[in-house]
C-alpha atoms as an extended CHARMM CRD file, in Angstrom:
* protein
*
       198  EXT
         1         1  MET       CA              0.0000000000        0.0000000000        0.0000000000  PROA      1               0.0000000000
         2         2  ASN       CA              2.7670000000        2.4510000000        0.9040000000  PROA      2               0.0000000000
         3         3  LYS       CA              4.5780000000        1.6250000000       -2.3490000000  PROA      3               0.0000000000
         4         4  ASN       CA              1.4760000000        2.4090000000       -4.4130000000  PROA      4               0.0000000000
         5         5  TYR       CA              0.9550000000        5.6330000000       -2.5260000000  PROA      5               0.0000000000
         6         6  SER       CA              4.5780000000        6.6800000000       -3.2160000000  PROA      6               0.0000000000
         7         7  VAL       CA              4.2060000000        5.8760000000       -6.9330000000  PROA      7               0.0000000000
         8         8  TYR       CA              0.9510000000        7.8470000000       -7.0400000000  PROA      8               0.0000000000
         9         9  GLU       CA              2.6640000000       10.8350000000       -5.3770000000  PROA      9               0.0000000000
        10        10  LEU       CA              5.6400000000       10.6090000000       -7.7370000000  PROA      10              0.0000000000
        11        11  VAL       CA              3.4250000000       10.4550000000      -10.8490000000  PROA      11              0.0000000000
        12        12  ILE       CA              1.3750000000       13.4890000000       -9.7430000000  PROA      12              0.0000000000
        13        13  CYS       CA              4.5370000000       15.4010000000       -8.8330000000  PROA      13              0.0000000000
        14        14  ILE       CA              6.1670000000       14.6930000000      -12.2410000000  PROA      14              0.0000000000
        15        15  LEU       CA              2.9830000000       15.5190000000      -14.2000000000  PROA      15              0.0000000000
        16        16  SER       CA              2.5210000000       18.7460000000      -12.2350000000  PROA      16              0.0000000000
        17        17  LEU       CA              6.1360000000       19.7360000000      -12.8730000000  PROA      17              0.0000000000
        18        18  ILE       CA              5.7320000000       19.0410000000      -16.6150000000  PROA      18              0.0000000000
        19        19  ILE       CA              2.5910000000       21.2160000000      -16.6610000000  PROA      19              0.0000000000
        20        20  VAL       CA              4.3860000000       24.0380000000      -14.8160000000  PROA      20              0.0000000000
        21        21  ILE       CA              7.3460000000       23.8660000000      -17.2430000000  PROA      21              0.0000000000
        22        22  GLY       CA              4.9340000000       23.6600000000      -20.2050000000  PROA      22              0.0000000000
        23        23  GLY       CA              3.2100000000       26.8240000000      -18.9950000000  PROA      23              0.0000000000
        24        24  PHE       CA              6.5130000000       28.6900000000      -19.3280000000  PROA      24              0.0000000000
        25        25  MET       CA              6.3960000000       28.1240000000      -23.0970000000  PROA      25              0.0000000000
        26        26  ALA       CA              2.9800000000       29.7690000000      -23.4660000000  PROA      26              0.0000000000
        27        27  PRO       CA              2.8760000000       33.0920000000      -25.3580000000  PROA      27              0.0000000000
        28        28  ASN       CA              2.4480000000       36.2560000000      -23.2310000000  PROA      28              0.0000000000
        29        29  THR       CA              3.9880000000       34.6280000000      -20.1370000000  PROA      29              0.0000000000
        30        30  ASN       CA              4.8220000000       37.0300000000      -17.3150000000  PROA      30              0.0000000000
        31        31  ILE       CA              8.3660000000       35.8620000000      -16.4390000000  PROA      31              0.0000000000
        32        32  ILE       CA              8.4560000000       37.2770000000      -12.8770000000  PROA      32              0.0000000000
        33        33  LEU       CA              5.0770000000       35.7840000000      -11.9820000000  PROA      33              0.0000000000
        34        34  TYR       CA              6.1190000000       32.5120000000      -13.5660000000  PROA      34              0.0000000000
        35        35  MET       CA              9.3990000000       32.3730000000      -11.5990000000  PROA      35              0.0000000000
        36        36  ILE       CA              7.3410000000       32.8360000000       -8.4050000000  PROA      36              0.0000000000
        37        37  GLY       CA              5.2440000000       29.8140000000       -9.4730000000  PROA      37              0.0000000000
        38        38  ILE       CA              8.3500000000       27.6690000000      -10.0170000000  PROA      38              0.0000000000
        39        39  PHE       CA              9.7790000000       28.8140000000       -6.6590000000  PROA      39              0.0000000000
        40        40  ILE       CA              6.5230000000       27.8380000000       -4.8860000000  PROA      40              0.0000000000
        41        41  PHE       CA              6.5530000000       24.4670000000       -6.6650000000  PROA      41              0.0000000000
        42        42  VAL       CA             10.1680000000       23.7630000000       -5.6050000000  PROA      42              0.0000000000
        43        43  LEU       CA              9.2860000000       24.6740000000       -1.9880000000  PROA      43              0.0000000000
        44        44  LEU       CA              6.3290000000       22.2650000000       -2.1160000000  PROA      44              0.0000000000
        45        45  ILE       CA              8.6050000000       19.4600000000       -3.3610000000  PROA      45              0.0000000000
        46        46  ILE       CA             11.0870000000       20.1390000000       -0.5260000000  PROA      46              0.0000000000
        47        47  PHE       CA              8.2080000000       20.2190000000        1.9840000000  PROA      47              0.0000000000
        48        48  HSD       CA              6.8880000000       16.9480000000        0.5580000000  PROA      48              0.0000000000
        49        49  VAL       CA             10.2220000000       15.1590000000        0.9470000000  PROA      49              0.0000000000
        50        50  TYR       CA             10.8960000000       16.4680000000        4.4720000000  PROA      50              0.0000000000
        51        51  THR       CA              7.3130000000       16.3840000000        5.8460000000  PROA      51              0.0000000000
        52        52  PRO       CA              8.0980000000       14.0380000000        8.7950000000  PROA      52              0.0000000000
        53        53  LYS       CA             11.0110000000       16.2360000000        9.9500000000  PROA      53              0.0000000000
        54        54  ILE       CA              9.0790000000       19.4830000000        9.5110000000  PROA      54              0.0000000000
        55        55  ALA       CA              6.0380000000       18.1360000000       11.4040000000  PROA      55              0.0000000000
        56        56  ASN       CA              8.1700000000       16.3360000000       14.0500000000  PROA      56              0.0000000000
        57        57  LEU       CA              6.3760000000       13.0550000000       13.3610000000  PROA      57              0.0000000000
        58        58  SER       CA              7.5670000000        9.5520000000       12.5150000000  PROA      58              0.0000000000
        59        59  ILE       CA              7.4310000000        8.4580000000        8.8540000000  PROA      59              0.0000000000
        60        60  ASP       CA              4.7350000000        5.8440000000        9.6470000000  PROA      60              0.0000000000
        61        61  ASN       CA              2.4250000000        8.3580000000       11.3360000000  PROA      61              0.0000000000
        62        62  PRO       CA             -0.8970000000        8.6540000000        9.4060000000  PROA      62              0.0000000000
        63        63  LYS       CA             -0.7900000000       12.4450000000        9.9370000000  PROA      63              0.0000000000
        64        64  VAL       CA              2.2630000000       12.5970000000        7.6550000000  PROA      64              0.0000000000
        65        65  LYS       CA              0.1410000000       11.0390000000        4.8820000000  PROA      65              0.0000000000
        66        66  THR       CA             -2.5420000000       13.6830000000        5.4540000000  PROA      66              0.0000000000
        67        67  MET       CA              0.0010000000       16.5020000000        5.2110000000  PROA      67              0.0000000000
        68        68  ARG       CA              1.4860000000       14.9630000000        2.0780000000  PROA      68              0.0000000000
        69        69  ARG       CA             -1.9670000000       14.6750000000        0.4900000000  PROA      69              0.0000000000
        70        70  MET       CA             -2.5300000000       18.3620000000        1.1950000000  PROA      70              0.0000000000
        71        71  ASN       CA              0.8640000000       19.0600000000       -0.3540000000  PROA      71              0.0000000000
        72        72  VAL       CA              0.0360000000       17.0070000000       -3.4800000000  PROA      72              0.0000000000
        73        73  PHE       CA             -3.2250000000       18.9750000000       -3.7670000000  PROA      73              0.0000000000
        74        74  SER       CA             -1.1800000000       22.2120000000       -3.5400000000  PROA      74              0.0000000000
        75        75  MET       CA              1.2200000000       20.9860000000       -6.2560000000  PROA      75              0.0000000000
        76        76  VAL       CA             -1.6840000000       20.2470000000       -8.6110000000  PROA      76              0.0000000000
        77        77  LEU       CA             -3.1700000000       23.6670000000       -7.8300000000  PROA      77              0.0000000000
        78        78  VAL       CA              0.1400000000       25.4610000000       -8.5320000000  PROA      78              0.0000000000
        79        79  ALA       CA              0.5530000000       23.4640000000      -11.7620000000  PROA      79              0.0000000000
        80        80  PHE       CA             -2.9670000000       24.3860000000      -12.8080000000  PROA      80              0.0000000000
        81        81  CYS       CA             -2.5700000000       28.0790000000      -11.9570000000  PROA      81              0.0000000000
        82        82  PHE       CA              0.8710000000       28.6000000000      -13.4900000000  PROA      82              0.0000000000
        83        83  GLY       CA              0.7580000000       26.0160000000      -16.2900000000  PROA      83              0.0000000000
        84        84  ILE       CA             -2.7210000000       25.4590000000      -17.6580000000  PROA      84              0.0000000000
        85        85  ILE       CA             -4.0190000000       29.0060000000      -17.0770000000  PROA      85              0.0000000000
        86        86  ASN       CA             -1.0930000000       30.4360000000      -19.0980000000  PROA      86              0.0000000000
        87        87  TRP       CA             -2.2160000000       28.3910000000      -22.0980000000  PROA      87              0.0000000000
        88        88  SER       CA             -5.9360000000       28.8230000000      -21.4550000000  PROA      88              0.0000000000
        89        89  SER       CA             -5.7450000000       32.5460000000      -22.2710000000  PROA      89              0.0000000000
        90        90  GLU       CA             -4.9930000000       31.5120000000      -25.8760000000  PROA      90              0.0000000000
        91        91  LEU       CA             -8.1050000000       29.3060000000      -26.2410000000  PROA      91              0.0000000000
        92        92  PRO       CA            -11.2120000000       31.2470000000      -27.3940000000  PROA      92              0.0000000000
        93        93  LEU       CA            -13.6930000000       28.9890000000      -25.5310000000  PROA      93              0.0000000000
        94        94  ILE       CA            -11.9320000000       29.5980000000      -22.1910000000  PROA      94              0.0000000000
        95        95  LYS       CA            -11.4640000000       33.3280000000      -22.9150000000  PROA      95              0.0000000000
        96        96  GLU       CA            -15.2460000000       33.6970000000      -23.1290000000  PROA      96              0.0000000000
        97        97  ASN       CA            -15.8750000000       31.7120000000      -19.9060000000  PROA      97              0.0000000000
        98        98  GLN       CA            -13.0510000000       33.0060000000      -17.6670000000  PROA      98              0.0000000000
        99        99  SER       CA            -15.3640000000       33.9360000000      -14.7880000000  PROA      99              0.0000000000
       100       100  ILE       CA            -16.9150000000       30.4370000000      -14.7870000000  PROA      100             0.0000000000
       101       101  MET       CA            -13.4270000000       28.9020000000      -14.8220000000  PROA      101             0.0000000000
       102       102  LYS       CA            -12.3030000000       31.0290000000      -11.8470000000  PROA      102             0.0000000000
       103       103  PHE       CA            -15.5390000000       30.1670000000      -10.0430000000  PROA      103             0.0000000000
       104       104  THR       CA            -14.9440000000       26.4260000000      -10.6380000000  PROA      104             0.0000000000
       105       105  ILE       CA            -11.3360000000       26.6500000000       -9.3880000000  PROA      105             0.0000000000
       106       106  ILE       CA            -12.5020000000       28.3830000000       -6.1890000000  PROA      106             0.0000000000
       107       107  ILE       CA            -15.1300000000       25.6760000000       -5.5370000000  PROA      107             0.0000000000
       108       108  VAL       CA            -12.6610000000       22.8140000000       -6.1720000000  PROA      108             0.0000000000
       109       109  VAL       CA            -10.0040000000       24.4160000000       -3.9240000000  PROA      109             0.0000000000
       110       110  MET       CA            -12.5170000000       24.9870000000       -1.1130000000  PROA      110             0.0000000000
       111       111  ILE       CA            -13.8000000000       21.3980000000       -1.2760000000  PROA      111             0.0000000000
       112       112  GLY       CA            -10.2460000000       19.9910000000       -1.3670000000  PROA      112             0.0000000000
       113       113  ILE       CA             -9.0180000000       22.0670000000        1.5720000000  PROA      113             0.0000000000
       114       114  GLY       CA            -12.2610000000       21.5990000000        3.5230000000  PROA      114             0.0000000000
       115       115  ASN       CA            -11.9230000000       17.8120000000        3.2440000000  PROA      115             0.0000000000
       116       116  ILE       CA             -8.3170000000       17.7470000000        4.4190000000  PROA      116             0.0000000000
       117       117  ALA       CA             -8.4100000000       20.5370000000        7.0570000000  PROA      117             0.0000000000
       118       118  PRO       CA             -9.9350000000       18.5570000000        9.9800000000  PROA      118             0.0000000000
       119       119  LYS       CA             -7.3440000000       15.7890000000        9.4790000000  PROA      119             0.0000000000
       120       120  LEU       CA             -4.3000000000       18.0920000000        9.4170000000  PROA      120             0.0000000000
       121       121  PRO       CA             -2.0140000000       17.5800000000       12.4150000000  PROA      121             0.0000000000
       122       122  TYR       CA             -0.9920000000       20.4750000000       14.6340000000  PROA      122             0.0000000000
       123       123  ASN       CA              1.9560000000       22.1770000000       12.9040000000  PROA      123             0.0000000000
       124       124  ARG       CA              3.3830000000       25.6260000000       12.1320000000  PROA      124             0.0000000000
       125       125  TYR       CA              3.6580000000       25.3000000000        8.3420000000  PROA      125             0.0000000000
       126       126  MET       CA              0.3590000000       24.1600000000        6.8440000000  PROA      126             0.0000000000
       127       127  GLY       CA             -3.2240000000       25.1000000000        7.5890000000  PROA      127             0.0000000000
       128       128  LEU       CA             -4.9240000000       28.0620000000        9.2730000000  PROA      128             0.0000000000
       129       129  ARG       CA             -1.7980000000       29.6250000000       10.7890000000  PROA      129             0.0000000000
       130       130  LEU       CA             -2.9010000000       32.3490000000       13.1400000000  PROA      130             0.0000000000
       131       131  PRO       CA             -1.0860000000       33.5130000000       16.3060000000  PROA      131             0.0000000000
       132       132  TRP       CA             -3.6090000000       31.7010000000       18.5320000000  PROA      132             0.0000000000
       133       133  THR       CA             -3.8880000000       28.4810000000       16.4670000000  PROA      133             0.0000000000
       134       134  ILE       CA             -0.1350000000       27.8590000000       16.3780000000  PROA      134             0.0000000000
       135       135  ARG       CA              0.1630000000       28.4510000000       20.1430000000  PROA      135             0.0000000000
       136       136  ASP       CA             -2.4390000000       25.9380000000       21.2620000000  PROA      136             0.0000000000
       137       137  GLU       CA             -3.2280000000       22.4850000000       19.8390000000  PROA      137             0.0000000000
       138       138  LYS       CA             -6.8840000000       22.4640000000       20.9910000000  PROA      138             0.0000000000
       139       139  THR       CA             -7.4840000000       25.8340000000       19.3290000000  PROA      139             0.0000000000
       140       140  TRP       CA             -5.8120000000       24.5080000000       16.1590000000  PROA      140             0.0000000000
       141       141  LYS       CA             -8.1080000000       21.4660000000       16.1040000000  PROA      141             0.0000000000
       142       142  ILE       CA            -11.2560000000       23.5190000000       16.6600000000  PROA      142             0.0000000000
       143       143  ALA       CA            -10.3540000000       26.0350000000       13.9220000000  PROA      143             0.0000000000
       144       144  HSD       CA             -9.6980000000       23.2850000000       11.3690000000  PROA      144             0.0000000000
       145       145  ARG       CA            -12.7700000000       21.3020000000       12.3500000000  PROA      145             0.0000000000
       146       146  ILE       CA            -14.8980000000       24.4230000000       11.7690000000  PROA      146             0.0000000000
       147       147  VAL       CA            -13.2550000000       24.9080000000        8.3440000000  PROA      147             0.0000000000
       148       148  GLY       CA            -14.3150000000       21.3360000000        7.5060000000  PROA      148             0.0000000000
       149       149  TYR       CA            -17.8850000000       21.8000000000        8.7880000000  PROA      149             0.0000000000
       150       150  LEU       CA            -18.3820000000       25.1320000000        6.9920000000  PROA      150             0.0000000000
       151       151  THR       CA            -16.9850000000       24.0860000000        3.6130000000  PROA      151             0.0000000000
       152       152  PHE       CA            -20.0110000000       22.3540000000        2.0850000000  PROA      152             0.0000000000
       153       153  PRO       CA            -22.6990000000       24.7990000000        3.3330000000  PROA      153             0.0000000000
       154       154  ILE       CA            -20.6360000000       27.7780000000        2.0750000000  PROA      154             0.0000000000
       155       155  VAL       CA            -19.9010000000       26.0440000000       -1.2610000000  PROA      155             0.0000000000
       156       156  ILE       CA            -23.6540000000       25.4020000000       -1.7240000000  PROA      156             0.0000000000
       157       157  ILE       CA            -24.4620000000       29.0600000000       -0.8930000000  PROA      157             0.0000000000
       158       158  ILE       CA            -21.7570000000       30.2400000000       -3.3390000000  PROA      158             0.0000000000
       159       159  LEU       CA            -23.1100000000       27.9280000000       -6.0660000000  PROA      159             0.0000000000
       160       160  ILE       CA            -26.7350000000       29.0060000000       -5.6140000000  PROA      160             0.0000000000
       161       161  GLY       CA            -25.8490000000       32.6990000000       -5.2630000000  PROA      161             0.0000000000
       162       162  GLY       CA            -23.4070000000       32.5230000000       -8.1580000000  PROA      162             0.0000000000
       163       163  LEU       CA            -25.9610000000       30.9530000000      -10.4660000000  PROA      163             0.0000000000
       164       164  LEU       CA            -28.7390000000       33.3770000000       -9.4730000000  PROA      164             0.0000000000
       165       165  VAL       CA            -26.9060000000       36.6710000000       -8.9410000000  PROA      165             0.0000000000
       166       166  ASP       CA            -23.1710000000       37.3130000000       -9.4310000000  PROA      166             0.0000000000
       167       167  THR       CA            -20.4730000000       34.6090000000       -9.4330000000  PROA      167             0.0000000000
       168       168  GLU       CA            -17.5090000000       36.8170000000       -8.4650000000  PROA      168             0.0000000000
       169       169  GLU       CA            -19.2980000000       38.6700000000       -5.6680000000  PROA      169             0.0000000000
       170       170  PHE       CA            -20.6290000000       35.4960000000       -4.0490000000  PROA      170             0.0000000000
       171       171  ALA       CA            -17.2820000000       33.7250000000       -4.3940000000  PROA      171             0.0000000000
       172       172  LYS       CA            -15.4670000000       36.6500000000       -2.7420000000  PROA      172             0.0000000000
       173       173  TRP       CA            -17.8560000000       36.8650000000        0.2290000000  PROA      173             0.0000000000
       174       174  GLY       CA            -17.9790000000       33.0730000000        0.5410000000  PROA      174             0.0000000000
       175       175  ILE       CA            -14.1850000000       32.8410000000        0.8590000000  PROA      175             0.0000000000
       176       176  ILE       CA            -14.1370000000       35.7070000000        3.3910000000  PROA      176             0.0000000000
       177       177  ALA       CA            -16.7950000000       33.9480000000        5.5180000000  PROA      177             0.0000000000
       178       178  TRP       CA            -15.0420000000       30.5780000000        5.1440000000  PROA      178             0.0000000000
       179       179  VAL       CA            -11.7960000000       31.9970000000        6.5660000000  PROA      179             0.0000000000
       180       180  ALA       CA            -13.2120000000       34.6260000000        8.9670000000  PROA      180             0.0000000000
       181       181  ILE       CA            -15.6720000000       32.4300000000       10.9170000000  PROA      181             0.0000000000
       182       182  PRO       CA            -13.1140000000       29.7720000000       12.0050000000  PROA      182             0.0000000000
       183       183  SER       CA            -10.5030000000       32.4890000000       12.6400000000  PROA      183             0.0000000000
       184       184  LEU       CA            -12.7470000000       34.5860000000       14.8730000000  PROA      184             0.0000000000
       185       185  TYR       CA            -14.2700000000       31.6350000000       16.7160000000  PROA      185             0.0000000000
       186       186  SER       CA            -10.8680000000       30.0520000000       17.3900000000  PROA      186             0.0000000000
       187       187  CYS       CA             -9.5640000000       33.4400000000       18.6160000000  PROA      187             0.0000000000
       188       188  TYR       CA            -12.5220000000       33.7230000000       21.0120000000  PROA      188             0.0000000000
       189       189  TYR       CA            -12.0240000000       30.0910000000       22.1330000000  PROA      189             0.0000000000
       190       190  TYR       CA             -8.2790000000       30.5740000000       22.7240000000  PROA      190             0.0000000000
       191       191  TYR       CA             -8.6180000000       33.7570000000       24.7780000000  PROA      191             0.0000000000
       192       192  MET       CA            -11.5410000000       32.3470000000       26.7820000000  PROA      192             0.0000000000
       193       193  ARG       CA             -9.3430000000       29.3400000000       27.6480000000  PROA      193             0.0000000000
       194       194  ILE       CA             -6.4590000000       31.6070000000       28.6660000000  PROA      194             0.0000000000
       195       195  LEU       CA             -8.7940000000       33.7710000000       30.8000000000  PROA      195             0.0000000000
       196       196  GLY       CA            -10.2940000000       30.6070000000       32.2970000000  PROA      196             0.0000000000
       197       197  LYS       CA             -6.8360000000       29.3470000000       33.2810000000  PROA      197             0.0000000000
       198       198  ASN       CA             -5.8960000000       32.6930000000       34.8450000000  PROA      198             0.0000000000
């Protein structure tokens, strides 16, 4: 099972890298922006290789697998943003439907992160990194559990609102609510715990 999982990770990593490199060859490529994309991708590869050391966990710990899955998701996202989107601007069908494409990317990213967030182990490098969540493990867990619980209701509201009214406006407010609610609640929870202890 572990061997298959490693092969799967390697295949996705190589395909994502090929897509990122392929995006560099697209016409009208912004070189500085593209170099930032490659830099992010290289950092994700380094993080992927050294996940157990960074998270202070043993290699066999299931939480390492969760962090690596989140990392693979991030690699695919970076490849999509810096590789495929560079070429998509040249295709007339995608040019006409850019707002729908952005809307779809937002929904997919939210669902992916929302699924993984409650399973992420307490760490300082990945997840909802706020001053109060990285100081206290219980606060970290609550914040990420709320992200998981809120994801599908907010995605449904964004979909309905986007189809009926305005896709960009609903997506923007949906993302703000999706990040703000867990952040504010976890802040309240953390400081109430500190006050309770004192």
